[in-house]
Structure formats: C-alpha cells, structure tokens
mmCIF file of the C-alpha atoms, coordinates in Angstrom:
data_MODEL
# 
_entry.id   MODEL 
# 
loop_
_atom_site.group_PDB 
_atom_site.id 
_atom_site.type_symbol 
_atom_site.label_atom_id 
_atom_site.label_alt_id 
_atom_site.label_comp_id 
_atom_site.label_asym_id 
_atom_site.label_entity_id 
_atom_site.label_seq_id 
_atom_site.pdbx_PDB_ins_code 
_atom_site.Cartn_x 
_atom_site.Cartn_y 
_atom_site.Cartn_z 
_atom_site.occupancy 
_atom_site.B_iso_or_equiv 
_atom_site.pdbx_formal_charge 
_atom_site.auth_seq_id 
_atom_site.auth_comp_id 
_atom_site.auth_asym_id 
_atom_site.auth_atom_id 
_atom_site.pdbx_PDB_model_num 
ATOM 1   C CA . MET A 1 1   ? 59.958 -66.961 47.930  1.00 0.00 ? 1   MET A CA 1 
ATOM 2   C CA . ARG A 1 2   ? 60.533 -63.734 48.845  1.00 0.00 ? 2   ARG A CA 1 
ATOM 3   C CA . PHE A 1 3   ? 62.053 -60.795 47.600  1.00 0.00 ? 3   PHE A CA 1 
ATOM 4   C CA . ALA A 1 4   ? 63.808 -57.891 49.518  1.00 0.00 ? 4   ALA A CA 1 
ATOM 5   C CA . PRO A 1 5   ? 62.557 -53.895 49.183  1.00 0.00 ? 5   PRO A CA 1 
ATOM 6   C CA . GLU A 1 6   ? 65.224 -52.939 47.230  1.00 0.00 ? 6   GLU A CA 1 
ATOM 7   C CA . PHE A 1 7   ? 64.249 -54.774 44.398  1.00 0.00 ? 7   PHE A CA 1 
ATOM 8   C CA . PHE A 1 8   ? 60.799 -53.949 44.508  1.00 0.00 ? 8   PHE A CA 1 
ATOM 9   C CA . LEU A 1 9   ? 62.117 -50.437 44.199  1.00 0.00 ? 9   LEU A CA 1 
ATOM 10  C CA . HIS A 1 10  ? 64.587 -51.064 42.053  1.00 0.00 ? 10  HIS A CA 1 
ATOM 11  C CA . ILE A 1 11  ? 61.317 -51.998 39.657  1.00 0.00 ? 11  ILE A CA 1 
ATOM 12  C CA . ILE A 1 12  ? 60.053 -49.203 40.376  1.00 0.00 ? 12  ILE A CA 1 
ATOM 13  C CA . TRP A 1 13  ? 62.515 -46.385 39.330  1.00 0.00 ? 13  TRP A CA 1 
ATOM 14  C CA . ARG A 1 14  ? 63.914 -49.040 35.764  1.00 0.00 ? 14  ARG A CA 1 
ATOM 15  C CA . TRP A 1 15  ? 60.007 -47.590 35.502  1.00 0.00 ? 15  TRP A CA 1 
ATOM 16  C CA . PHE A 1 16  ? 60.097 -44.300 36.088  1.00 0.00 ? 16  PHE A CA 1 
ATOM 17  C CA . GLU A 1 17  ? 62.577 -44.320 34.389  1.00 0.00 ? 17  GLU A CA 1 
ATOM 18  C CA . ILE A 1 18  ? 61.390 -45.087 31.215  1.00 0.00 ? 18  ILE A CA 1 
ATOM 19  C CA . SER A 1 19  ? 57.966 -43.470 31.169  1.00 0.00 ? 19  SER A CA 1 
ATOM 20  C CA . ASN A 1 20  ? 59.804 -40.636 31.472  1.00 0.00 ? 20  ASN A CA 1 
ATOM 21  C CA . ALA A 1 21  ? 62.950 -40.563 29.316  1.00 0.00 ? 21  ALA A CA 1 
ATOM 22  C CA . PRO A 1 22  ? 62.244 -38.591 25.682  1.00 0.00 ? 22  PRO A CA 1 
ATOM 23  C CA . VAL A 1 23  ? 59.948 -40.172 22.612  1.00 0.00 ? 23  VAL A CA 1 
ATOM 24  C CA . ASN A 1 24  ? 61.996 -39.615 20.005  1.00 0.00 ? 24  ASN A CA 1 
ATOM 25  C CA . LYS A 1 25  ? 59.971 -40.896 16.866  1.00 0.00 ? 25  LYS A CA 1 
ATOM 26  C CA . ASP A 1 26  ? 61.659 -42.235 14.426  1.00 0.00 ? 26  ASP A CA 1 
ATOM 27  C CA . ASP A 1 27  ? 60.547 -40.016 10.914  1.00 0.00 ? 27  ASP A CA 1 
ATOM 28  C CA . GLU A 1 28  ? 61.932 -36.985 13.266  1.00 0.00 ? 28  GLU A CA 1 
ATOM 29  C CA . PRO A 1 29  ? 65.941 -36.413 13.723  1.00 0.00 ? 29  PRO A CA 1 
ATOM 30  C CA . ARG A 1 30  ? 67.165 -36.803 17.329  1.00 0.00 ? 30  ARG A CA 1 
ATOM 31  C CA . VAL A 1 31  ? 67.764 -33.055 18.245  1.00 0.00 ? 31  VAL A CA 1 
ATOM 32  C CA . ASN A 1 32  ? 70.276 -32.242 21.260  1.00 0.00 ? 32  ASN A CA 1 
ATOM 33  C CA . SER A 1 33  ? 70.221 -34.189 24.341  1.00 0.00 ? 33  SER A CA 1 
ATOM 34  C CA . GLU A 1 34  ? 68.028 -36.788 22.110  1.00 0.00 ? 34  GLU A CA 1 
ATOM 35  C CA . ILE A 1 35  ? 71.392 -37.385 20.057  1.00 0.00 ? 35  ILE A CA 1 
ATOM 36  C CA . ARG A 1 36  ? 73.242 -40.927 21.852  1.00 0.00 ? 36  ARG A CA 1 
ATOM 37  C CA . ALA A 1 37  ? 76.721 -40.830 20.113  1.00 0.00 ? 37  ALA A CA 1 
ATOM 38  C CA . ALA A 1 38  ? 79.748 -39.617 21.948  1.00 0.00 ? 38  ALA A CA 1 
ATOM 39  C CA . GLU A 1 39  ? 80.881 -38.477 19.256  1.00 0.00 ? 39  GLU A CA 1 
ATOM 40  C CA . VAL A 1 40  ? 79.874 -36.051 15.239  1.00 0.00 ? 40  VAL A CA 1 
ATOM 41  C CA . LEU A 1 41  ? 81.178 -34.903 12.044  1.00 0.00 ? 41  LEU A CA 1 
ATOM 42  C CA . LEU A 1 42  ? 79.718 -32.069 12.961  1.00 0.00 ? 42  LEU A CA 1 
ATOM 43  C CA . ILE A 1 43  ? 78.551 -28.929 9.984   1.00 0.00 ? 43  ILE A CA 1 
ATOM 44  C CA . ASP A 1 44  ? 78.257 -25.644 11.420  1.00 0.00 ? 44  ASP A CA 1 
ATOM 45  C CA . ASP A 1 45  ? 75.819 -22.155 11.110  1.00 0.00 ? 45  ASP A CA 1 
ATOM 46  C CA . GLN A 1 46  ? 76.772 -21.582 7.363   1.00 0.00 ? 46  GLN A CA 1 
ATOM 47  C CA . GLY A 1 47  ? 77.958 -25.558 6.180   1.00 0.00 ? 47  GLY A CA 1 
ATOM 48  C CA . ASN A 1 48  ? 81.587 -25.301 6.737   1.00 0.00 ? 48  ASN A CA 1 
ATOM 49  C CA . LYS A 1 49  ? 82.376 -28.896 8.204   1.00 0.00 ? 49  LYS A CA 1 
ATOM 50  C CA . LEU A 1 50  ? 84.349 -28.915 12.012  1.00 0.00 ? 50  LEU A CA 1 
ATOM 51  C CA . GLY A 1 51  ? 85.935 -32.414 11.811  1.00 0.00 ? 51  GLY A CA 1 
ATOM 52  C CA . VAL A 1 52  ? 85.239 -35.082 14.372  1.00 0.00 ? 52  VAL A CA 1 
ATOM 53  C CA . VAL A 1 53  ? 83.980 -33.319 17.801  1.00 0.00 ? 53  VAL A CA 1 
ATOM 54  C CA . PRO A 1 54  ? 82.680 -34.672 20.685  1.00 0.00 ? 54  PRO A CA 1 
ATOM 55  C CA . THR A 1 55  ? 79.088 -34.641 20.914  1.00 0.00 ? 55  THR A CA 1 
ATOM 56  C CA . ALA A 1 56  ? 78.904 -32.578 24.312  1.00 0.00 ? 56  ALA A CA 1 
ATOM 57  C CA . GLU A 1 57  ? 81.507 -29.898 22.423  1.00 0.00 ? 57  GLU A CA 1 
ATOM 58  C CA . ALA A 1 58  ? 78.549 -29.649 19.243  1.00 0.00 ? 58  ALA A CA 1 
ATOM 59  C CA . ILE A 1 59  ? 75.758 -29.190 21.583  1.00 0.00 ? 59  ILE A CA 1 
ATOM 60  C CA . ARG A 1 60  ? 77.835 -26.225 23.202  1.00 0.00 ? 60  ARG A CA 1 
ATOM 61  C CA . LEU A 1 61  ? 78.573 -24.711 20.296  1.00 0.00 ? 61  LEU A CA 1 
ATOM 62  C CA . SER A 1 62  ? 75.042 -24.447 19.399  1.00 0.00 ? 62  SER A CA 1 
ATOM 63  C CA . GLU A 1 63  ? 74.169 -22.831 22.471  1.00 0.00 ? 63  GLU A CA 1 
ATOM 64  C CA . GLU A 1 64  ? 76.354 -20.405 21.958  1.00 0.00 ? 64  GLU A CA 1 
ATOM 65  C CA . ARG A 1 65  ? 74.913 -19.956 18.861  1.00 0.00 ? 65  ARG A CA 1 
ATOM 66  C CA . GLU A 1 66  ? 71.282 -19.783 20.262  1.00 0.00 ? 66  GLU A CA 1 
ATOM 67  C CA . LEU A 1 67  ? 70.046 -22.615 17.556  1.00 0.00 ? 67  LEU A CA 1 
ATOM 68  C CA . ASP A 1 68  ? 70.262 -26.500 17.393  1.00 0.00 ? 68  ASP A CA 1 
ATOM 69  C CA . LEU A 1 69  ? 72.431 -29.226 17.440  1.00 0.00 ? 69  LEU A CA 1 
ATOM 70  C CA . VAL A 1 70  ? 70.816 -31.769 14.277  1.00 0.00 ? 70  VAL A CA 1 
ATOM 71  C CA . GLU A 1 71  ? 71.061 -35.260 13.807  1.00 0.00 ? 71  GLU A CA 1 
ATOM 72  C CA . VAL A 1 72  ? 71.094 -35.089 9.522   1.00 0.00 ? 72  VAL A CA 1 
ATOM 73  C CA . ALA A 1 73  ? 72.716 -38.705 8.986   1.00 0.00 ? 73  ALA A CA 1 
ATOM 74  C CA . PRO A 1 74  ? 71.692 -40.948 11.726  1.00 0.00 ? 74  PRO A CA 1 
ATOM 75  C CA . LEU A 1 75  ? 73.331 -44.315 10.353  1.00 0.00 ? 75  LEU A CA 1 
ATOM 76  C CA . ALA A 1 76  ? 76.418 -42.023 9.216   1.00 0.00 ? 76  ALA A CA 1 
ATOM 77  C CA . THR A 1 77  ? 80.620 -43.203 10.970  1.00 0.00 ? 77  THR A CA 1 
ATOM 78  C CA . PRO A 1 78  ? 79.745 -41.048 13.666  1.00 0.00 ? 78  PRO A CA 1 
ATOM 79  C CA . PRO A 1 79  ? 76.395 -39.563 12.799  1.00 0.00 ? 79  PRO A CA 1 
ATOM 80  C CA . VAL A 1 80  ? 76.182 -36.220 10.685  1.00 0.00 ? 80  VAL A CA 1 
ATOM 81  C CA . CYS A 1 81  ? 75.300 -33.106 13.108  1.00 0.00 ? 81  CYS A CA 1 
ATOM 82  C CA . ARG A 1 82  ? 74.067 -30.147 11.359  1.00 0.00 ? 82  ARG A CA 1 
ATOM 83  C CA . ILE A 1 83  ? 73.513 -26.473 14.163  1.00 0.00 ? 83  ILE A CA 1 
ATOM 84  C CA . LEU A 1 84  ? 70.678 -25.451 12.477  1.00 0.00 ? 84  LEU A CA 1 
ATOM 85  C CA . ASP A 1 85  ? 67.283 -22.896 13.909  1.00 0.00 ? 85  ASP A CA 1 
ATOM 86  C CA . TYR A 1 86  ? 65.515 -27.020 14.076  1.00 0.00 ? 86  TYR A CA 1 
ATOM 87  C CA . GLY A 1 87  ? 62.019 -25.568 14.474  1.00 0.00 ? 87  GLY A CA 1 
ATOM 88  C CA . LYS A 1 88  ? 62.800 -23.645 10.654  1.00 0.00 ? 88  LYS A CA 1 
ATOM 89  C CA . TYR A 1 89  ? 64.338 -26.994 9.604   1.00 0.00 ? 89  TYR A CA 1 
ATOM 90  C CA . ARG A 1 90  ? 60.693 -28.486 10.441  1.00 0.00 ? 90  ARG A CA 1 
ATOM 91  C CA . PHE A 1 91  ? 58.657 -25.732 8.803   1.00 0.00 ? 91  PHE A CA 1 
ATOM 92  C CA . GLN A 1 92  ? 60.528 -26.173 5.751   1.00 0.00 ? 92  GLN A CA 1 
ATOM 93  C CA . GLN A 1 93  ? 60.975 -30.086 6.051   1.00 0.00 ? 93  GLN A CA 1 
ATOM 94  C CA . GLN A 1 94  ? 56.965 -30.431 5.788   1.00 0.00 ? 94  GLN A CA 1 
ATOM 95  C CA . LYS A 1 95  ? 55.851 -28.319 3.572   1.00 0.00 ? 95  LYS A CA 1 
ATOM 96  C CA . ARG A 1 96  ? 58.544 -29.982 1.365   1.00 0.00 ? 96  ARG A CA 1 
ATOM 97  C CA . ASP A 1 97  ? 57.036 -32.530 2.699   1.00 0.00 ? 97  ASP A CA 1 
ATOM 98  C CA . LYS A 1 98  ? 53.049 -31.394 1.413   1.00 0.00 ? 98  LYS A CA 1 
ATOM 99  C CA . ASP A 1 99  ? 54.617 -30.443 -1.544  1.00 0.00 ? 99  ASP A CA 1 
ATOM 100 C CA . ALA A 1 100 ? 55.477 -34.124 -2.519  1.00 0.00 ? 100 ALA A CA 1 
ATOM 101 C CA . ARG A 1 101 ? 52.592 -35.103 -1.523  1.00 0.00 ? 101 ARG A CA 1 
ATOM 102 C CA . LYS A 1 102 ? 50.148 -32.741 -3.665  1.00 0.00 ? 102 LYS A CA 1 
ATOM 103 C CA . LYS A 1 103 ? 52.471 -32.701 -6.194  1.00 0.00 ? 103 LYS A CA 1 
ATOM 104 C CA . GLN A 1 104 ? 52.129 -36.853 -6.174  1.00 0.00 ? 104 GLN A CA 1 
ATOM 105 C CA . LYS A 1 105 ? 48.734 -36.535 -6.011  1.00 0.00 ? 105 LYS A CA 1 
ATOM 106 C CA . ASN A 1 106 ? 48.047 -34.428 -9.395  1.00 0.00 ? 106 ASN A CA 1 
ATOM 107 C CA . GLN A 1 107 ? 50.068 -36.732 -11.031 1.00 0.00 ? 107 GLN A CA 1 
ATOM 108 C CA . SER A 1 108 ? 48.603 -39.977 -12.045 1.00 0.00 ? 108 SER A CA 1 
ATOM 109 C CA . VAL A 1 109 ? 49.439 -43.018 -15.146 1.00 0.00 ? 109 VAL A CA 1 
ATOM 110 C CA . LYS A 1 110 ? 47.635 -43.390 -18.235 1.00 0.00 ? 110 LYS A CA 1 
ATOM 111 C CA . GLU A 1 111 ? 48.379 -45.994 -20.510 1.00 0.00 ? 111 GLU A CA 1 
ATOM 112 C CA . MET A 1 112 ? 48.863 -45.579 -24.417 1.00 0.00 ? 112 MET A CA 1 
ATOM 113 C CA . LYS A 1 113 ? 48.236 -50.066 -25.827 1.00 0.00 ? 113 LYS A CA 1 
ATOM 114 C CA . MET A 1 114 ? 49.911 -50.376 -29.107 1.00 0.00 ? 114 MET A CA 1 
ATOM 115 C CA . ARG A 1 115 ? 50.524 -53.177 -31.786 1.00 0.00 ? 115 ARG A CA 1 
ATOM 116 C CA . PRO A 1 116 ? 53.963 -54.940 -33.318 1.00 0.00 ? 116 PRO A CA 1 
ATOM 117 C CA . LYS A 1 117 ? 52.830 -53.588 -36.647 1.00 0.00 ? 117 LYS A CA 1 
ATOM 118 C CA . ILE A 1 118 ? 51.176 -50.463 -35.568 1.00 0.00 ? 118 ILE A CA 1 
ATOM 119 C CA . ASP A 1 119 ? 50.125 -48.164 -38.789 1.00 0.00 ? 119 ASP A CA 1 
ATOM 120 C CA . THR A 1 120 ? 52.123 -44.699 -39.215 1.00 0.00 ? 120 THR A CA 1 
ATOM 121 C CA . HIS A 1 121 ? 49.108 -43.080 -38.791 1.00 0.00 ? 121 HIS A CA 1 
ATOM 122 C CA . ASP A 1 122 ? 48.133 -44.800 -35.708 1.00 0.00 ? 122 ASP A CA 1 
ATOM 123 C CA . TYR A 1 123 ? 51.189 -44.045 -34.304 1.00 0.00 ? 123 TYR A CA 1 
ATOM 124 C CA . ASP A 1 124 ? 51.573 -40.273 -34.337 1.00 0.00 ? 124 ASP A CA 1 
ATOM 125 C CA . PHE A 1 125 ? 48.277 -40.488 -33.489 1.00 0.00 ? 125 PHE A CA 1 
ATOM 126 C CA . LYS A 1 126 ? 49.025 -41.840 -30.196 1.00 0.00 ? 126 LYS A CA 1 
ATOM 127 C CA . VAL A 1 127 ? 52.602 -40.624 -29.733 1.00 0.00 ? 127 VAL A CA 1 
ATOM 128 C CA . LYS A 1 128 ? 50.754 -37.429 -30.355 1.00 0.00 ? 128 LYS A CA 1 
ATOM 129 C CA . ALA A 1 129 ? 47.983 -37.360 -27.242 1.00 0.00 ? 129 ALA A CA 1 
ATOM 130 C CA . ILE A 1 130 ? 51.428 -39.622 -25.037 1.00 0.00 ? 130 ILE A CA 1 
ATOM 131 C CA . ARG A 1 131 ? 53.371 -35.904 -25.581 1.00 0.00 ? 131 ARG A CA 1 
ATOM 132 C CA . ALA A 1 132 ? 50.361 -34.614 -24.113 1.00 0.00 ? 132 ALA A CA 1 
ATOM 133 C CA . PHE A 1 133 ? 49.896 -36.553 -21.272 1.00 0.00 ? 133 PHE A CA 1 
ATOM 134 C CA . LEU A 1 134 ? 53.424 -35.534 -20.130 1.00 0.00 ? 134 LEU A CA 1 
ATOM 135 C CA . GLU A 1 135 ? 53.191 -32.360 -20.758 1.00 0.00 ? 135 GLU A CA 1 
ATOM 136 C CA . ASP A 1 136 ? 50.255 -32.544 -18.848 1.00 0.00 ? 136 ASP A CA 1 
ATOM 137 C CA . GLY A 1 137 ? 52.190 -34.346 -15.253 1.00 0.00 ? 137 GLY A CA 1 
ATOM 138 C CA . HIS A 1 138 ? 51.577 -37.251 -16.235 1.00 0.00 ? 138 HIS A CA 1 
ATOM 139 C CA . ARG A 1 139 ? 53.513 -40.334 -16.158 1.00 0.00 ? 139 ARG A CA 1 
ATOM 140 C CA . VAL A 1 140 ? 53.123 -42.516 -19.025 1.00 0.00 ? 140 VAL A CA 1 
ATOM 141 C CA . LYS A 1 141 ? 52.942 -46.216 -19.426 1.00 0.00 ? 141 LYS A CA 1 
ATOM 142 C CA . VAL A 1 142 ? 53.572 -47.643 -22.927 1.00 0.00 ? 142 VAL A CA 1 
ATOM 143 C CA . SER A 1 143 ? 52.422 -51.172 -23.282 1.00 0.00 ? 143 SER A CA 1 
ATOM 144 C CA . ILE A 1 144 ? 53.730 -53.195 -26.873 1.00 0.00 ? 144 ILE A CA 1 
ATOM 145 C CA . PHE A 1 145 ? 50.406 -56.082 -26.790 1.00 0.00 ? 145 PHE A CA 1 
ATOM 146 C CA . PHE A 1 146 ? 52.106 -58.988 -28.552 1.00 0.00 ? 146 PHE A CA 1 
ATOM 147 C CA . ARG A 1 147 ? 49.320 -61.764 -29.856 1.00 0.00 ? 147 ARG A CA 1 
ATOM 148 C CA . GLY A 1 148 ? 49.718 -66.496 -31.229 1.00 0.00 ? 148 GLY A CA 1 
ATOM 149 C CA . ARG A 1 149 ? 53.343 -66.298 -33.113 1.00 0.00 ? 149 ARG A CA 1 
ATOM 150 C CA . GLU A 1 150 ? 53.882 -61.653 -32.642 1.00 0.00 ? 150 GLU A CA 1 
ATOM 151 C CA . MET A 1 151 ? 56.041 -63.536 -29.610 1.00 0.00 ? 151 MET A CA 1 
ATOM 152 C CA . ALA A 1 152 ? 58.131 -64.469 -31.546 1.00 0.00 ? 152 ALA A CA 1 
ATOM 153 C CA . PHE A 1 153 ? 59.047 -61.213 -32.846 1.00 0.00 ? 153 PHE A CA 1 
ATOM 154 C CA . LEU A 1 154 ? 59.832 -59.099 -29.544 1.00 0.00 ? 154 LEU A CA 1 
ATOM 155 C CA . ASP A 1 155 ? 62.872 -57.578 -31.258 1.00 0.00 ? 155 ASP A CA 1 
ATOM 156 C CA . ARG A 1 156 ? 59.727 -55.505 -32.623 1.00 0.00 ? 156 ARG A CA 1 
ATOM 157 C CA . GLY A 1 157 ? 58.241 -54.152 -30.221 1.00 0.00 ? 157 GLY A CA 1 
ATOM 158 C CA . ARG A 1 158 ? 61.459 -52.447 -29.170 1.00 0.00 ? 158 ARG A CA 1 
ATOM 159 C CA . GLU A 1 159 ? 62.518 -51.094 -31.921 1.00 0.00 ? 159 GLU A CA 1 
ATOM 160 C CA . VAL A 1 160 ? 58.411 -49.095 -31.782 1.00 0.00 ? 160 VAL A CA 1 
ATOM 161 C CA . LEU A 1 161 ? 59.157 -48.279 -27.831 1.00 0.00 ? 161 LEU A CA 1 
ATOM 162 C CA . ASN A 1 162 ? 62.853 -47.049 -29.046 1.00 0.00 ? 162 ASN A CA 1 
ATOM 163 C CA . ARG A 1 163 ? 60.978 -44.396 -31.522 1.00 0.00 ? 163 ARG A CA 1 
ATOM 164 C CA . VAL A 1 164 ? 58.283 -43.577 -28.906 1.00 0.00 ? 164 VAL A CA 1 
ATOM 165 C CA . ARG A 1 165 ? 61.304 -43.200 -26.630 1.00 0.00 ? 165 ARG A CA 1 
ATOM 166 C CA . GLU A 1 166 ? 63.220 -40.859 -29.253 1.00 0.00 ? 166 GLU A CA 1 
ATOM 167 C CA . ALA A 1 167 ? 59.578 -38.925 -30.310 1.00 0.00 ? 167 ALA A CA 1 
ATOM 168 C CA . VAL A 1 168 ? 58.970 -38.335 -26.958 1.00 0.00 ? 168 VAL A CA 1 
ATOM 169 C CA . GLU A 1 169 ? 62.386 -36.954 -25.717 1.00 0.00 ? 169 GLU A CA 1 
ATOM 170 C CA . PRO A 1 170 ? 61.843 -33.182 -25.725 1.00 0.00 ? 170 PRO A CA 1 
ATOM 171 C CA . VAL A 1 171 ? 59.005 -33.606 -22.690 1.00 0.00 ? 171 VAL A CA 1 
ATOM 172 C CA . GLY A 1 172 ? 59.417 -36.959 -21.207 1.00 0.00 ? 172 GLY A CA 1 
ATOM 173 C CA . LYS A 1 173 ? 62.742 -39.447 -20.539 1.00 0.00 ? 173 LYS A CA 1 
ATOM 174 C CA . VAL A 1 174 ? 61.877 -43.676 -19.800 1.00 0.00 ? 174 VAL A CA 1 
ATOM 175 C CA . GLU A 1 175 ? 61.696 -44.160 -16.226 1.00 0.00 ? 175 GLU A CA 1 
ATOM 176 C CA . SER A 1 176 ? 62.333 -48.231 -16.434 1.00 0.00 ? 176 SER A CA 1 
ATOM 177 C CA . GLU A 1 177 ? 62.837 -50.271 -19.546 1.00 0.00 ? 177 GLU A CA 1 
ATOM 178 C CA . PRO A 1 178 ? 61.258 -51.920 -21.502 1.00 0.00 ? 178 PRO A CA 1 
ATOM 179 C CA . ARG A 1 179 ? 60.360 -55.577 -19.927 1.00 0.00 ? 179 ARG A CA 1 
ATOM 180 C CA . MET A 1 180 ? 57.980 -58.495 -20.741 1.00 0.00 ? 180 MET A CA 1 
ATOM 181 C CA . GLU A 1 181 ? 54.347 -58.543 -18.457 1.00 0.00 ? 181 GLU A CA 1 
ATOM 182 C CA . GLY A 1 182 ? 53.102 -61.390 -19.444 1.00 0.00 ? 182 GLY A CA 1 
ATOM 183 C CA . ALA A 1 183 ? 52.100 -61.184 -23.067 1.00 0.00 ? 183 ALA A CA 1 
ATOM 184 C CA . TYR A 1 184 ? 52.819 -57.274 -22.894 1.00 0.00 ? 184 TYR A CA 1 
ATOM 185 C CA . MET A 1 185 ? 56.108 -55.697 -23.160 1.00 0.00 ? 185 MET A CA 1 
ATOM 186 C CA . ARG A 1 186 ? 55.760 -52.247 -20.962 1.00 0.00 ? 186 ARG A CA 1 
ATOM 187 C CA . MET A 1 187 ? 57.526 -49.308 -21.300 1.00 0.00 ? 187 MET A CA 1 
ATOM 188 C CA . MET A 1 188 ? 57.273 -45.813 -17.886 1.00 0.00 ? 188 MET A CA 1 
ATOM 189 C CA . VAL A 1 189 ? 57.983 -42.891 -19.045 1.00 0.00 ? 189 VAL A CA 1 
ATOM 190 C CA . CYS A 1 190 ? 57.673 -40.084 -16.685 1.00 0.00 ? 190 CYS A CA 1 
ATOM 191 C CA . PRO A 1 191 ? 57.607 -35.987 -17.178 1.00 0.00 ? 191 PRO A CA 1 
ATOM 192 C CA . SER A 1 192 ? 61.082 -33.954 -18.289 1.00 0.00 ? 192 SER A CA 1 
ATOM 193 C CA . ALA A 1 193 ? 62.147 -32.430 -16.033 1.00 0.00 ? 193 ALA A CA 1 
ATOM 194 C CA . SER A 1 194 ? 63.270 -29.404 -18.282 1.00 0.00 ? 194 SER A CA 1 
ATOM 195 C CA . ALA A 1 195 ? 59.820 -30.375 -19.683 1.00 0.00 ? 195 ALA A CA 1 
ATOM 196 C CA . PRO A 1 196 ? 57.510 -26.871 -19.956 1.00 0.00 ? 196 PRO A CA 1 
ATOM 197 C CA . ALA A 1 197 ? 54.940 -26.427 -16.926 1.00 0.00 ? 197 ALA A CA 1 
ATOM 198 C CA . PRO A 1 198 ? 51.294 -27.683 -17.674 1.00 0.00 ? 198 PRO A CA 1 
ATOM 199 C CA . LYS A 1 199 ? 48.811 -25.259 -18.913 1.00 0.00 ? 199 LYS A CA 1 
ATOM 200 C CA . PRO A 1 200 ? 46.443 -24.090 -16.505 1.00 0.00 ? 200 PRO A CA 1 
ATOM 201 C CA . PRO A 1 201 ? 42.969 -25.028 -17.453 1.00 0.00 ? 201 PRO A CA 1 
ATOM 202 C CA . LYS A 1 202 ? 40.722 -21.684 -19.418 1.00 0.00 ? 202 LYS A CA 1 
ATOM 203 C CA . PRO A 1 203 ? 38.729 -21.027 -17.520 1.00 0.00 ? 203 PRO A CA 1 
ATOM 204 C CA . ASP A 1 204 ? 34.477 -20.931 -18.565 1.00 0.00 ? 204 ASP A CA 1 
ATOM 205 C CA . VAL A 1 205 ? 33.958 -17.443 -20.622 1.00 0.00 ? 205 VAL A CA 1 
ATOM 206 C CA . LYS A 1 206 ? 30.463 -17.254 -21.990 1.00 0.00 ? 206 LYS A CA 1 
ATOM 207 C CA . PRO A 1 207 ? 30.347 -14.756 -24.938 1.00 0.00 ? 207 PRO A CA 1 
ATOM 208 C CA . ALA A 1 208 ? 28.529 -11.547 -24.465 1.00 0.00 ? 208 ALA A CA 1 
ATOM 209 C CA . GLU A 1 209 ? 25.228 -11.604 -25.803 1.00 0.00 ? 209 GLU A CA 1 
ATOM 210 C CA . ARG A 1 210 ? 24.296 -9.471  -28.437 1.00 0.00 ? 210 ARG A CA 1 
ATOM 211 C CA . PRO A 1 211 ? 21.728 -6.184  -28.934 1.00 0.00 ? 211 PRO A CA 1 
ATOM 212 C CA . LYS A 1 212 ? 18.525 -8.034  -29.316 1.00 0.00 ? 212 LYS A CA 1 
ATOM 213 C CA . LYS A 1 213 ? 17.519 -5.725  -32.588 1.00 0.00 ? 213 LYS A CA 1 
ATOM 214 C CA . LYS A 1 214 ? 14.746 -3.070  -32.004 1.00 0.00 ? 214 LYS A CA 1 
ATOM 215 C CA . THR A 1 215 ? 10.586 -4.156  -33.274 1.00 0.00 ? 215 THR A CA 1 
ATOM 216 C CA . GLU A 1 216 ? 8.606  -1.385  -35.229 1.00 0.00 ? 216 GLU A CA 1 
ATOM 217 C CA . ALA A 1 217 ? 7.092  -2.085  -33.377 1.00 0.00 ? 217 ALA A CA 1 
ATOM 218 C CA . GLU A 1 218 ? 9.403  -0.640  -30.077 1.00 0.00 ? 218 GLU A CA 1 
ATOM 219 C CA . GLU A 1 219 ? 11.349 1.759   -32.574 1.00 0.00 ? 219 GLU A CA 1 
ATOM 220 C CA . THR A 1 220 ? 7.302  3.816   -33.378 1.00 0.00 ? 220 THR A CA 1 
ATOM 221 C CA . ALA A 1 221 ? 6.410  3.188   -29.639 1.00 0.00 ? 221 ALA A CA 1 
ATOM 222 C CA . ILE A 1 222 ? 10.075 5.722   -29.291 1.00 0.00 ? 222 ILE A CA 1 
# 
C-alpha cells in the first residue's frame, strides 16, 4: 500500500502546528490570544462590567490600554475576562500562594483527649490548653473517648464538646461538627478570624551579672 506525497506533507504540517502551539499550564490562566471562547464577559481595569463582547474586541480594548486580557473564570458561560497587568497579577498571586503555604506550614493540628465523665478540674485545665493552642494559631482536635458501656451514653460526650465549643468561642470556632470515629467522638476547632495574633517568642536574655565584691586583699592593694 503506497501513500501519496501529499499525505506525508499533511502529517509533517500537523506535527509542526502541534509542536509550535502555545502551551497553557493548568495552574495558569489563559491570556490574550490563548483565550479560546468567541465571546467573553468583560471587566475592565477599573472593575466595571462591560458586558458580553467578542474576544477580539476585548483584546483590542486591552491593547489600547497597554494591558492584558486575562481569563479569570474559564468555567463560566461565557468565560469571565479582566483587563489588567498580567505581570503584576502573577506577582500578587504568587505572593498570596507563598503566604498561604507559609501559614499552612506553621499551623499544626493538636489533639486534646477527654472522657465523658471528666471532672471539673481536669476539664478546666484542658480547656485552658485548647485556648492556648488556638491563640498560637493551631487547630485542635477535641476527642471524647468512650470505653465499654459508655458507648450507650453518647449524649454525655456531645455535652462535653458543646461546653468546649462555648468555652473557646472568643478565640476559636468549630470547623467540623462532632462525629464518631470508632470509640472516639471528635470535633475539630480552628482559630477564629478575630483571635489575637500569636505572640512572638521571648528572646533569651541573660540576666546582667552582678559586680563581684572586692576581697580585703584587693581593697588593701588599692
């Protein structure tokens, strides 16, 4: 079976088109000519909605202002595009991502275990520790452990968790409601947005050395 020369030329041309096509990463928005939709919902650089316009017209408007057309909501119908400085937009986005990763890295999950019949002294001590964790920016998993026949009295554990919820309300809020996980009833608490910023660690400052008293021999020599 023989192929015409035009067939091979077509294959070579298609390979050339694919290899030179602009690459768009999944984590980056489409910009200017990368936008595929025929029409877009346009928002200008001042935040004003200009309505649905042809993509070519939106690109022309962005070029007139020496800015870029960026597809910020590709899944919308039609896609939402904004006229903005893409370089500045990428810098701000990378800075937000970096801050979010830094915050997530510094934030850990602490766990505080209690019993359904916890006494008042132990309860107060553990609630104080939970509040301290929240004030330092940590999430806290509060766990109620049920042993043997205590599984028949789950309401007691739920009552303890509700008391914890109210006790930490100024500095924390419930992220996930109480639920059973085996013999544990767990509730996740995270720092509240209105909670005070964590206090920086105190620097290690050595106390100043007191001047040594002179001996009688030293005083006589003077």
